[in-house]
N, CA, C, O and the ligand as a Tripos MOL2 file, in Angstrom:
@<TRIPOS>MOLECULE
protein
  277   275    70     0     0
PROTEIN
NO_CHARGES

@<TRIPOS>ATOM
      1 N         118.3660   73.8930  107.5290 N.3       1 MET1
      2 CA        118.1380   75.0810  106.6840 C.3       1 MET1
      3 C         117.2730   74.6710  105.5010 C.2       1 MET1
      4 O         117.4880   73.6200  104.8970 O.2       1 MET1
      5 N         116.3110   75.4930  105.1820 N.am      2 SER2
      6 CA        115.5430   75.1940  103.9810 C.3       2 SER2
      7 C         115.4210   76.4490  103.1320 C.2       2 SER2
      8 O         115.6140   77.5690  103.6050 O.2       2 SER2
      9 N         115.1000   76.2320  101.8810 N.am      3 THR3
     10 CA        114.9390   77.3220  100.9300 C.3       3 THR3
     11 C         113.5250   77.2580  100.3800 C.2       3 THR3
     12 O         113.0620   76.2070   99.9370 O.2       3 THR3
     13 N         112.8480   78.3930  100.4150 N.am      4 ASP4
     14 CA        111.4990   78.4570   99.8720 C.3       4 ASP4
     15 C         111.4010   79.5860   98.8730 C.2       4 ASP4
     16 O         112.0860   80.6040   98.9750 O.2       4 ASP4
     17 N         110.5270   79.3760   97.9020 N.am      5 GLN5
     18 CA        110.2290   80.4480   96.9640 C.3       5 GLN5
     19 C         108.7810   80.8480   97.1680 C.2       5 GLN5
     20 O         107.8860   80.0040   97.1930 O.2       5 GLN5
     21 N         108.5630   82.1430   97.3120 N.am      6 ILE6
     22 CA        107.2300   82.6740   97.5570 C.3       6 ILE6
     23 C         106.9030   83.6350   96.4150 C.2       6 ILE6
     24 O         107.6080   84.6210   96.2030 O.2       6 ILE6
     25 N         105.8400   83.3440   95.6920 N.am      7 VAL7
     26 CA        105.4590   84.1970   94.5640 C.3       7 VAL7
     27 C         104.5680   85.3320   95.0700 C.2       7 VAL7
     28 O         103.5560   85.1030   95.7330 O.2       7 VAL7
     29 N         104.9660   86.5510   94.7430 N.am      8 VAL8
     30 CA        104.2310   87.7510   95.1630 C.3       8 VAL8
     31 C         103.9360   88.5700   93.9060 C.2       8 VAL8
     32 O         104.7600   89.3840   93.4900 O.2       8 VAL8
     33 N         102.7530   88.3560   93.2940 N.am      9 PRO9
     34 CA        102.4880   88.9410   91.9760 C.3       9 PRO9
     35 C         102.5500   90.4700   91.9480 C.2       9 PRO9
     36 O         102.7780   91.0590   90.8910 O.2       9 PRO9
     37 N         102.3490   91.1180   93.1040 N.am     10 GLU10
     38 CA        102.3330   92.5830   93.1220 C.3      10 GLU10
     39 C         103.7250   93.2130   93.0880 C.2      10 GLU10
     40 O         103.8430   94.4340   92.9840 O.2      10 GLU10
     41 N         104.7680   92.4080   93.1720 N.am     11 ILE11
     42 CA        106.1240   92.9750   93.0550 C.3      11 ILE11
     43 C         106.3050   93.5100   91.6440 C.2      11 ILE11
     44 O         106.0890   92.7920   90.6680 O.2      11 ILE11
     45 N         106.7070   94.7870   91.5370 N.am     12 HIS12
     46 CA        106.8320   95.3610   90.2010 C.3      12 HIS12
     47 C         108.0510   96.2410   90.0170 C.2      12 HIS12
     48 O         108.3050   96.6850   88.8970 O.2      12 HIS12
     49 N         108.8280   96.5180   91.0770 N.am     13 CYS13
     50 CA        109.9530   97.4340   90.8880 C.3      13 CYS13
     51 C         110.9730   97.2620   92.0070 C.2      13 CYS13
     52 O         110.7840   96.4670   92.9270 O.2      13 CYS13
     53 N         112.0610   98.0270   91.9070 N.am     14 ASP14
     54 CA        113.1350   97.9180   92.8920 C.3      14 ASP14
     55 C         112.7020   98.3670   94.2800 C.2      14 ASP14
     56 O         113.2640   97.9260   95.2820 O.2      14 ASP14
     57 N         111.7100   99.2380   94.3390 N.am     15 HIS15
     58 CA        111.2170   99.6380   95.6650 C.3      15 HIS15
     59 C         110.6080   98.4280   96.3810 C.2      15 HIS15
     60 O         110.8520   98.2170   97.5690 O.2      15 HIS15
     61 N         109.8320   97.6530   95.6650 N.am     16 CYS16
     62 CA        109.2550   96.4270   96.2400 C.3      16 CYS16
     63 C         110.3710   95.4990   96.7120 C.2      16 CYS16
     64 O         110.3120   94.9390   97.8060 O.2      16 CYS16
     65 N         111.3790   95.3490   95.8700 N.am     17 LYS17
     66 CA        112.5100   94.4790   96.1910 C.3      17 LYS17
     67 C         113.1650   94.9280   97.4930 C.2      17 LYS17
     68 O         113.4170   94.1220   98.3890 O.2      17 LYS17
     69 N         113.4390   96.2400   97.5820 N.am     18 THR18
     70 CA        114.1200   96.7690   98.7630 C.3      18 THR18
     71 C         113.2800   96.5890  100.0140 C.2      18 THR18
     72 O         113.8030   96.1990  101.0580 O.2      18 THR18
     73 N         111.9770   96.8690   99.9260 N.am     19 SER19
     74 CA        111.1890   96.7980  101.1590 C.3      19 SER19
     75 C         110.9720   95.3640  101.6160 C.2      19 SER19
     76 O         110.9780   95.0930  102.8160 O.2      19 SER19
     77 N         110.7810   94.4440  100.6840 N.am     20 ILE20
     78 CA        110.5650   93.0530  101.0980 C.3      20 ILE20
     79 C         111.8620   92.4240  101.6120 C.2      20 ILE20
     80 O         111.8590   91.7450  102.6390 O.2      20 ILE20
     81 N         112.9530   92.6440  100.9110 N.am     21 GLU21
     82 CA        114.2280   92.1020  101.3990 C.3      21 GLU21
     83 C         114.5770   92.7110  102.7550 C.2      21 GLU21
     84 O         115.0640   92.0130  103.6450 O.2      21 GLU21
     85 N         114.3290   94.0070  102.9120 N.am     22 GLY22
     86 CA        114.6580   94.6910  104.1580 C.3      22 GLY22
     87 C         113.8140   94.2200  105.3250 C.2      22 GLY22
     88 O         114.2590   94.2610  106.4720 O.2      22 GLY22
     89 N         112.5820   93.7680  105.0410 N.am     23 ALA23
     90 CA        111.7140   93.2690  106.1060 C.3      23 ALA23
     91 C         112.0800   91.8420  106.4960 C.2      23 ALA23
     92 O         111.9850   91.4720  107.6660 O.2      23 ALA23
     93 N         112.5010   91.0350  105.5140 N.am     24 LEU24
     94 CA        112.7720   89.6160  105.7900 C.3      24 LEU24
     95 C         114.1390   89.3930  106.4310 C.2      24 LEU24
     96 O         114.2740   88.5760  107.3420 O.2      24 LEU24
     97 N         115.1480   90.1150  105.9590 N.am     25 ARG25
     98 CA        116.5240   89.8180  106.3810 C.3      25 ARG25
     99 C         116.7590   89.9400  107.8820 C.2      25 ARG25
    100 O         117.5310   89.1530  108.4290 O.2      25 ARG25
    101 N         116.1230   90.9020  108.5820 N.am     26 PRO26
    102 CA        116.3720   90.9940  110.0310 C.3      26 PRO26
    103 C         115.6620   89.9210  110.8510 C.2      26 PRO26
    104 O         115.9460   89.7890  112.0420 O.2      26 PRO26
    105 N         114.7570   89.1540  110.2640 N.am     27 LEU27
    106 CA        114.0070   88.1750  111.0400 C.3      27 LEU27
    107 C         114.9450   87.0920  111.5780 C.2      27 LEU27
    108 O         115.8090   86.5940  110.8560 O.2      27 LEU27
    109 N         114.7640   86.7300  112.8600 N.am     28 PRO28
    110 CA        115.5440   85.6190  113.3940 C.3      28 PRO28
    111 C         115.3180   84.3590  112.5590 C.2      28 PRO28
    112 O         114.1790   84.0170  112.2390 O.2      28 PRO28
    113 N         116.3860   83.6810  112.2140 N.am     29 GLY29
    114 CA        116.2780   82.4440  111.4530 C.3      29 GLY29
    115 C         116.4170   82.6320  109.9570 C.2      29 GLY29
    116 O         116.6100   81.6580  109.2300 O.2      29 GLY29
    117 N         116.3210   83.8710  109.4810 N.am     30 VAL30
    118 CA        116.4570   84.1200  108.0420 C.3      30 VAL30
    119 C         117.9300   84.3080  107.7060 C.2      30 VAL30
    120 O         118.5910   85.2200  108.2020 O.2      30 VAL30
    121 N         118.4190   83.4280  106.8590 N.am     31 GLU31
    122 CA        119.8260   83.4720  106.4610 C.3      31 GLU31
    123 C         120.0210   84.4140  105.2710 C.2      31 GLU31
    124 O         120.9830   85.1810  105.2240 O.2      31 GLU31
    125 N         119.1030   84.3430  104.3180 N.am     32 ALA32
    126 CA        119.2110   85.1750  103.1240 C.3      32 ALA32
    127 C         117.8200   85.3580  102.5390 C.2      32 ALA32
    128 O         116.9730   84.4690  102.6250 O.2      32 ALA32
    129 N         117.6000   86.5210  101.9450 N.am     33 ALA33
    130 CA        116.3300   86.7890  101.2800 C.3      33 ALA33
    131 C         116.6230   87.6190  100.0440 C.2      33 ALA33
    132 O         117.3030   88.6420  100.1200 O.2      33 ALA33
    133 N         116.1040   87.1730   98.8950 N.am     34 SER34
    134 CA        116.3050   87.9680   97.6980 C.3      34 SER34
    135 C         115.0540   87.9410   96.8350 C.2      34 SER34
    136 O         114.3750   86.9220   96.7110 O.2      34 SER34
    137 N         114.7730   89.0960   96.2440 N.am     35 VAL35
    138 CA        113.5890   89.2560   95.4130 C.3      35 VAL35
    139 C         114.0280   89.3450   93.9590 C.2      35 VAL35
    140 O         114.9050   90.1360   93.6130 O.2      35 VAL35
    141 N         113.4090   88.5240   93.1080 N.am     36 ASP36
    142 CA        113.6050   88.6570   91.6710 C.3      36 ASP36
    143 C         112.3860   89.3760   91.1040 C.2      36 ASP36
    144 O         111.2880   88.8220   91.0580 O.2      36 ASP36
    145 N         112.5980   90.6170   90.6760 N.am     37 VAL37
    146 CA        111.4780   91.4480   90.2390 C.3      37 VAL37
    147 C         110.8330   90.8720   88.9830 C.2      37 VAL37
    148 O         109.6070   90.8740   88.8660 O.2      37 VAL37
    149 N         111.6370   90.3810   88.0450 N.am     38 ALA38
    150 CA        111.0980   89.8970   86.7780 C.3      38 ALA38
    151 C         110.1100   88.7520   86.9640 C.2      38 ALA38
    152 O         109.0910   88.6800   86.2780 O.2      38 ALA38
    153 N         110.4240   87.8520   87.9070 N.am     39 SER39
    154 CA        109.5460   86.7010   88.1230 C.3      39 SER39
    155 C         108.6450   86.8950   89.3490 C.2      39 SER39
    156 O         107.9070   85.9830   89.7190 O.2      39 SER39
    157 N         108.6990   88.0660   89.9770 N.am     40 THR40
    158 CA        107.9460   88.3970   91.1990 C.3      40 THR40
    159 C         108.0680   87.2910   92.2470 C.2      40 THR40
    160 O         107.0910   86.9100   92.8920 O.2      40 THR40
    161 N         109.2850   86.7920   92.3950 N.am     41 THR41
    162 CA        109.5180   85.6790   93.3120 C.3      41 THR41
    163 C         110.5070   86.0620   94.3970 C.2      41 THR41
    164 O         111.5570   86.6490   94.1360 O.2      41 THR41
    165 N         110.1380   85.7100   95.6330 N.am     42 VAL42
    166 CA        111.0050   85.9270   96.7830 C.3      42 VAL42
    167 C         111.6360   84.5840   97.1460 C.2      42 VAL42
    168 O         110.9250   83.6030   97.3660 O.2      42 VAL42
    169 N         112.9570   84.5370   97.2090 N.am     43 THR43
    170 CA        113.6540   83.3220   97.6100 C.3      43 THR43
    171 C         114.2530   83.5540   98.9970 C.2      43 THR43
    172 O         114.9910   84.5140   99.2200 O.2      43 THR43
    173 N         113.9200   82.6580   99.9160 N.am     44 VAL44
    174 CA        114.3710   82.8140  101.2970 C.3      44 VAL44
    175 C         115.0750   81.5510  101.7650 C.2      44 VAL44
    176 O         114.5430   80.4480  101.6420 O.2      44 VAL44
    177 N         116.2750   81.7250  102.3030 N.am     45 ASP45
    178 CA        116.9750   80.6410  103.0000 C.3      45 ASP45
    179 C         116.7490   80.8610  104.4860 C.2      45 ASP45
    180 O         117.0600   81.9280  105.0150 O.2      45 ASP45
    181 N         116.2100   79.8540  105.1580 N.am     46 TYR46
    182 CA        115.9000   80.0690  106.5720 C.3      46 TYR46
    183 C         115.9730   78.7720  107.3660 C.2      46 TYR46
    184 O         115.9240   77.6690  106.8230 O.2      46 TYR46
    185 N         116.0920   78.9590  108.6750 N.am     47 ASP47
    186 CA        116.1270   77.8340  109.6030 C.3      47 ASP47
    187 C         114.7030   77.5910  110.0830 C.2      47 ASP47
    188 O         114.1470   78.3910  110.8370 O.2      47 ASP47
    189 N         114.1220   76.4870  109.6430 N.am     48 GLU48
    190 CA        112.7000   76.2430  109.9160 C.3      48 GLU48
    191 C         112.4320   75.9000  111.3830 C.2      48 GLU48
    192 O         111.2750   75.8190  111.7950 O.2      48 GLU48
    193 N         113.4830   75.7010  112.1690 N.am     49 SER49
    194 CA        113.2690   75.5090  113.6060 C.3      49 SER49
    195 C         113.1480   76.8470  114.3260 C.2      49 SER49
    196 O         112.7920   76.8920  115.5040 O.2      49 SER49
    197 N         113.4440   77.9370  113.6170 N.am     50 VAL50
    198 CA        113.3930   79.2670  114.2210 C.3      50 VAL50
    199 C         112.2280   80.0790  113.6660 C.2      50 VAL50
    200 O         111.5390   80.7760  114.4110 O.2      50 VAL50
    201 N         112.0140   79.9880  112.3660 N.am     51 VAL51
    202 CA        110.9720   80.7950  111.7240 C.3      51 VAL51
    203 C         110.2290   79.9140  110.7220 C.2      51 VAL51
    204 O         110.8330   79.0750  110.0540 O.2      51 VAL51
    205 N         108.9050   80.1110  110.6230 N.am     52 THR52
    206 CA        108.1070   79.2850  109.7210 C.3      52 THR52
    207 C         107.8390   80.0150  108.4060 C.2      52 THR52
    208 O         107.9610   81.2360  108.3080 O.2      52 THR52
    209 N         107.4730   79.2290  107.4100 N.am     53 ARG53
    210 CA        107.1070   79.8310  106.1330 C.3      53 ARG53
    211 C         105.9260   80.7900  106.3120 C.2      53 ARG53
    212 O         105.8780   81.8480  105.6840 O.2      53 ARG53
    213 N         104.9630   80.4080  107.1830 N.am     54 ASP54
    214 CA        103.8160   81.2850  107.4320 C.3      54 ASP54
    215 C         104.2550   82.6470  107.9760 C.2      54 ASP54
    216 O         103.6760   83.6770  107.6310 O.2      54 ASP54
    217 N         105.2750   82.6420  108.8210 N.am     55 GLU55
    218 CA        105.7720   83.9160  109.3600 C.3      55 GLU55
    219 C         106.4540   84.7420  108.2780 C.2      55 GLU55
    220 O         106.3660   85.9700  108.2770 O.2      55 GLU55
    221 N         107.1310   84.0670  107.3610 N.am     56 LEU56
    222 CA        107.7430   84.7810  106.2400 C.3      56 LEU56
    223 C         106.6580   85.4300  105.3980 C.2      56 LEU56
    224 O         106.7660   86.5970  105.0210 O.2      56 LEU56
    225 N         105.6080   84.6650  105.1030 N.am     57 VAL57
    226 CA        104.5010   85.1900  104.3000 C.3      57 VAL57
    227 C         103.8390   86.3610  105.0340 C.2      57 VAL57
    228 O         103.5190   87.3780  104.4180 O.2      57 VAL57
    229 N         103.6320   86.2190  106.3550 N.am     58 ALA58
    230 CA        102.9870   87.2890  107.1270 C.3      58 ALA58
    231 C         103.8100   88.5740  107.0800 C.2      58 ALA58
    232 O         103.2570   89.6730  107.0390 O.2      58 ALA58
    233 N         105.1290   88.4280  107.0850 N.am     59 THR59
    234 CA        106.0080   89.5950  107.0180 C.3      59 THR59
    235 C         105.8550   90.3040  105.6770 C.2      59 THR59
    236 O         105.8580   91.5340  105.6170 O.2      59 THR59
    237 N         105.7210   89.5300  104.6020 N.am     60 ILE60
    238 CA        105.5260   90.1220  103.2740 C.3      60 ILE60
    239 C         104.1640   90.8180  103.2100 C.2      60 ILE60
    240 O         104.0440   91.9090  102.6540 O.2      60 ILE60
    241 N         103.1490   90.1820  103.7780 N.am     61 VAL61
    242 CA        101.8020   90.7810  103.8070 C.3      61 VAL61
    243 C         101.8280   92.0940  104.5960 C.2      61 VAL61
    244 O         101.1780   93.0670  104.2140 O.2      61 VAL61
    245 N         102.5880   92.1140  105.7060 N.am     62 ASP62
    246 CA        102.7170   93.3290  106.5150 C.3      62 ASP62
    247 C         103.2970   94.4850  105.7050 C.2      62 ASP62
    248 O         103.0440   95.6490  106.0140 O.2      62 ASP62
    249 N         104.0650   94.1720  104.6840 N.am     63 GLN63
    250 CA        104.6380   95.2130  103.8250 C.3      63 GLN63
    251 C         103.6230   95.7210  102.8080 C.2      63 GLN63
    252 O         103.9050   96.6560  102.0590 O.2      63 GLN63
    253 N         102.4470   95.1090  102.7810 N.am     64 GLY64
    254 CA        101.3800   95.5940  101.9180 C.3      64 GLY64
    255 C         101.1350   94.7830  100.6620 C.2      64 GLY64
    256 O         100.4530   95.2410   99.7450 O.2      64 GLY64
    257 N         101.6940   93.5670  100.6160 N.am     65 TYR65
    258 CA        101.5580   92.7470   99.4150 C.3      65 TYR65
    259 C         100.6580   91.5570   99.6620 C.2      65 TYR65
    260 O         100.6930   90.9500  100.7330 O.2      65 TYR65
    261 N          99.8570   91.2300   98.6730 N.am     66 ASP66
    262 CA         99.0810   90.0030   98.7280 C.3      66 ASP66
    263 C          99.9680   88.8170   98.3860 C.2      66 ASP66
    264 O         100.7940   88.8880   97.4760 O.2      66 ASP66
    265 N          99.7920   87.7400   99.1150 N.am     67 VAL67
    266 CA        100.5160   86.4990   98.7990 C.3      67 VAL67
    267 C          99.4500   85.4270   98.5720 C.2      67 VAL67
    268 O          98.8940   84.8920   99.5310 O.2      67 VAL67
    269 N          99.1610   85.1110   97.2960 N.am     68 PRO68
    270 CA         98.1620   84.0810   97.0060 C.3      68 PRO68
    271 C          98.6070   82.7270   97.5570 C.2      68 PRO68
    272 O          99.7910   82.3920   97.5440 O.2      68 PRO68
    273 N          97.6360   81.9650   98.0380 N.am     69 ALA69
    274 CA         97.9690   80.6440   98.6130 C.3      69 ALA69
    275 C          98.5010   79.7090   97.5450 C.2      69 ALA69
    276 O          98.8310   78.5600   97.8390 O.2      69 ALA69
    277 CU        107.3940   98.3540   93.4280 Cu       70 CU70
@<TRIPOS>BOND
     1     1     2 1
     2     2     3 1
     3     3     4 2
     4     3     5 am
     5     5     6 1
     6     6     7 1
     7     7     8 2
     8     7     9 am
     9     9    10 1
    10    10    11 1
    11    11    12 2
    12    11    13 am
    13    13    14 1
    14    14    15 1
    15    15    16 2
    16    15    17 am
    17    17    18 1
    18    18    19 1
    19    19    20 2
    20    19    21 am
    21    21    22 1
    22    22    23 1
    23    23    24 2
    24    23    25 am
    25    25    26 1
    26    26    27 1
    27    27    28 2
    28    27    29 am
    29    29    30 1
    30    30    31 1
    31    31    32 2
    32    31    33 am
    33    33    34 1
    34    34    35 1
    35    35    36 2
    36    35    37 am
    37    37    38 1
    38    38    39 1
    39    39    40 2
    40    39    41 am
    41    41    42 1
    42    42    43 1
    43    43    44 2
    44    43    45 am
    45    45    46 1
    46    46    47 1
    47    47    48 2
    48    47    49 am
    49    49    50 1
    50    50    51 1
    51    51    52 2
    52    51    53 am
    53    53    54 1
    54    54    55 1
    55    55    56 2
    56    55    57 am
    57    57    58 1
    58    58    59 1
    59    59    60 2
    60    59    61 am
    61    61    62 1
    62    62    63 1
    63    63    64 2
    64    63    65 am
    65    65    66 1
    66    66    67 1
    67    67    68 2
    68    67    69 am
    69    69    70 1
    70    70    71 1
    71    71    72 2
    72    71    73 am
    73    73    74 1
    74    74    75 1
    75    75    76 2
    76    75    77 am
    77    77    78 1
    78    78    79 1
    79    79    80 2
    80    79    81 am
    81    81    82 1
    82    82    83 1
    83    83    84 2
    84    83    85 am
    85    85    86 1
    86    86    87 1
    87    87    88 2
    88    87    89 am
    89    89    90 1
    90    90    91 1
    91    91    92 2
    92    91    93 am
    93    93    94 1
    94    94    95 1
    95    95    96 2
    96    95    97 am
    97    97    98 1
    98    98    99 1
    99    99   100 2
   100    99   101 am
   101   101   102 1
   102   102   103 1
   103   103   104 2
   104   103   105 am
   105   105   106 1
   106   106   107 1
   107   107   108 2
   108   107   109 am
   109   109   110 1
   110   110   111 1
   111   111   112 2
   112   111   113 am
   113   113   114 1
   114   114   115 1
   115   115   116 2
   116   115   117 am
   117   117   118 1
   118   118   119 1
   119   119   120 2
   120   119   121 am
   121   121   122 1
   122   122   123 1
   123   123   124 2
   124   123   125 am
   125   125   126 1
   126   126   127 1
   127   127   128 2
   128   127   129 am
   129   129   130 1
   130   130   131 1
   131   131   132 2
   132   131   133 am
   133   133   134 1
   134   134   135 1
   135   135   136 2
   136   135   137 am
   137   137   138 1
   138   138   139 1
   139   139   140 2
   140   139   141 am
   141   141   142 1
   142   142   143 1
   143   143   144 2
   144   143   145 am
   145   145   146 1
   146   146   147 1
   147   147   148 2
   148   147   149 am
   149   149   150 1
   150   150   151 1
   151   151   152 2
   152   151   153 am
   153   153   154 1
   154   154   155 1
   155   155   156 2
   156   155   157 am
   157   157   158 1
   158   158   159 1
   159   159   160 2
   160   159   161 am
   161   161   162 1
   162   162   163 1
   163   163   164 2
   164   163   165 am
   165   165   166 1
   166   166   167 1
   167   167   168 2
   168   167   169 am
   169   169   170 1
   170   170   171 1
   171   171   172 2
   172   171   173 am
   173   173   174 1
   174   174   175 1
   175   175   176 2
   176   175   177 am
   177   177   178 1
   178   178   179 1
   179   179   180 2
   180   179   181 am
   181   181   182 1
   182   182   183 1
   183   183   184 2
   184   183   185 am
   185   185   186 1
   186   186   187 1
   187   187   188 2
   188   187   189 am
   189   189   190 1
   190   190   191 1
   191   191   192 2
   192   191   193 am
   193   193   194 1
   194   194   195 1
   195   195   196 2
   196   195   197 am
   197   197   198 1
   198   198   199 1
   199   199   200 2
   200   199   201 am
   201   201   202 1
   202   202   203 1
   203   203   204 2
   204   203   205 am
   205   205   206 1
   206   206   207 1
   207   207   208 2
   208   207   209 am
   209   209   210 1
   210   210   211 1
   211   211   212 2
   212   211   213 am
   213   213   214 1
   214   214   215 1
   215   215   216 2
   216   215   217 am
   217   217   218 1
   218   218   219 1
   219   219   220 2
   220   219   221 am
   221   221   222 1
   222   222   223 1
   223   223   224 2
   224   223   225 am
   225   225   226 1
   226   226   227 1
   227   227   228 2
   228   227   229 am
   229   229   230 1
   230   230   231 1
   231   231   232 2
   232   231   233 am
   233   233   234 1
   234   234   235 1
   235   235   236 2
   236   235   237 am
   237   237   238 1
   238   238   239 1
   239   239   240 2
   240   239   241 am
   241   241   242 1
   242   242   243 1
   243   243   244 2
   244   243   245 am
   245   245   246 1
   246   246   247 1
   247   247   248 2
   248   247   249 am
   249   249   250 1
   250   250   251 1
   251   251   252 2
   252   251   253 am
   253   253   254 1
   254   254   255 1
   255   255   256 2
   256   255   257 am
   257   257   258 1
   258   258   259 1
   259   259   260 2
   260   259   261 am
   261   261   262 1
   262   262   263 1
   263   263   264 2
   264   263   265 am
   265   265   266 1
   266   266   267 1
   267   267   268 2
   268   267   269 am
   269   269   270 1
   270   270   271 1
   271   271   272 2
   272   271   273 am
   273   273   274 1
   274   274   275 1
   275   275   276 2
@<TRIPOS>SUBSTRUCTURE
     1 MET1         2 RESIDUE 1 A MET
     2 SER2         6 RESIDUE 1 A SER
     3 THR3        10 RESIDUE 1 A THR
     4 ASP4        14 RESIDUE 1 A ASP
     5 GLN5        18 RESIDUE 1 A GLN
     6 ILE6        22 RESIDUE 1 A ILE
     7 VAL7        26 RESIDUE 1 A VAL
     8 VAL8        30 RESIDUE 1 A VAL
     9 PRO9        34 RESIDUE 1 A PRO
    10 GLU10       38 RESIDUE 1 A GLU
    11 ILE11       42 RESIDUE 1 A ILE
    12 HIS12       46 RESIDUE 1 A HIS
    13 CYS13       50 RESIDUE 1 A CYS
    14 ASP14       54 RESIDUE 1 A ASP
    15 HIS15       58 RESIDUE 1 A HIS
    16 CYS16       62 RESIDUE 1 A CYS
    17 LYS17       66 RESIDUE 1 A LYS
    18 THR18       70 RESIDUE 1 A THR
    19 SER19       74 RESIDUE 1 A SER
    20 ILE20       78 RESIDUE 1 A ILE
    21 GLU21       82 RESIDUE 1 A GLU
    22 GLY22       86 RESIDUE 1 A GLY
    23 ALA23       90 RESIDUE 1 A ALA
    24 LEU24       94 RESIDUE 1 A LEU
    25 ARG25       98 RESIDUE 1 A ARG
    26 PRO26      102 RESIDUE 1 A PRO
    27 LEU27      106 RESIDUE 1 A LEU
    28 PRO28      110 RESIDUE 1 A PRO
    29 GLY29      114 RESIDUE 1 A GLY
    30 VAL30      118 RESIDUE 1 A VAL
    31 GLU31      122 RESIDUE 1 A GLU
    32 ALA32      126 RESIDUE 1 A ALA
    33 ALA33      130 RESIDUE 1 A ALA
    34 SER34      134 RESIDUE 1 A SER
    35 VAL35      138 RESIDUE 1 A VAL
    36 ASP36      142 RESIDUE 1 A ASP
    37 VAL37      146 RESIDUE 1 A VAL
    38 ALA38      150 RESIDUE 1 A ALA
    39 SER39      154 RESIDUE 1 A SER
    40 THR40      158 RESIDUE 1 A THR
    41 THR41      162 RESIDUE 1 A THR
    42 VAL42      166 RESIDUE 1 A VAL
    43 THR43      170 RESIDUE 1 A THR
    44 VAL44      174 RESIDUE 1 A VAL
    45 ASP45      178 RESIDUE 1 A ASP
    46 TYR46      182 RESIDUE 1 A TYR
    47 ASP47      186 RESIDUE 1 A ASP
    48 GLU48      190 RESIDUE 1 A GLU
    49 SER49      194 RESIDUE 1 A SER
    50 VAL50      198 RESIDUE 1 A VAL
    51 VAL51      202 RESIDUE 1 A VAL
    52 THR52      206 RESIDUE 1 A THR
    53 ARG53      210 RESIDUE 1 A ARG
    54 ASP54      214 RESIDUE 1 A ASP
    55 GLU55      218 RESIDUE 1 A GLU
    56 LEU56      222 RESIDUE 1 A LEU
    57 VAL57      226 RESIDUE 1 A VAL
    58 ALA58      230 RESIDUE 1 A ALA
    59 THR59      234 RESIDUE 1 A THR
    60 ILE60      238 RESIDUE 1 A ILE
    61 VAL61      242 RESIDUE 1 A VAL
    62 ASP62      246 RESIDUE 1 A ASP
    63 GLN63      250 RESIDUE 1 A GLN
    64 GLY64      254 RESIDUE 1 A GLY
    65 TYR65      258 RESIDUE 1 A TYR
    66 ASP66      262 RESIDUE 1 A ASP
    67 VAL67      266 RESIDUE 1 A VAL
    68 PRO68      270 RESIDUE 1 A PRO
    69 ALA69      274 RESIDUE 1 A ALA
    70 CU70       277 GROUP 0 **** ****
């Protein structure tokens, strides 16, 4: 299990929090996902043998957010 923090500068409100958490949590391998709106940071606990960080980022991008490298 690993924990990653992904900074998403466009996060600005609870709607962003709900949509990003709701998109990440159902993914296979994702144990927990939480968005801190104040720091625009997504924290994800996941099994890296099941899902990659790139897939997590792609899921956030699919929700309409830019994720700077
Ligand atoms: Cu928002």
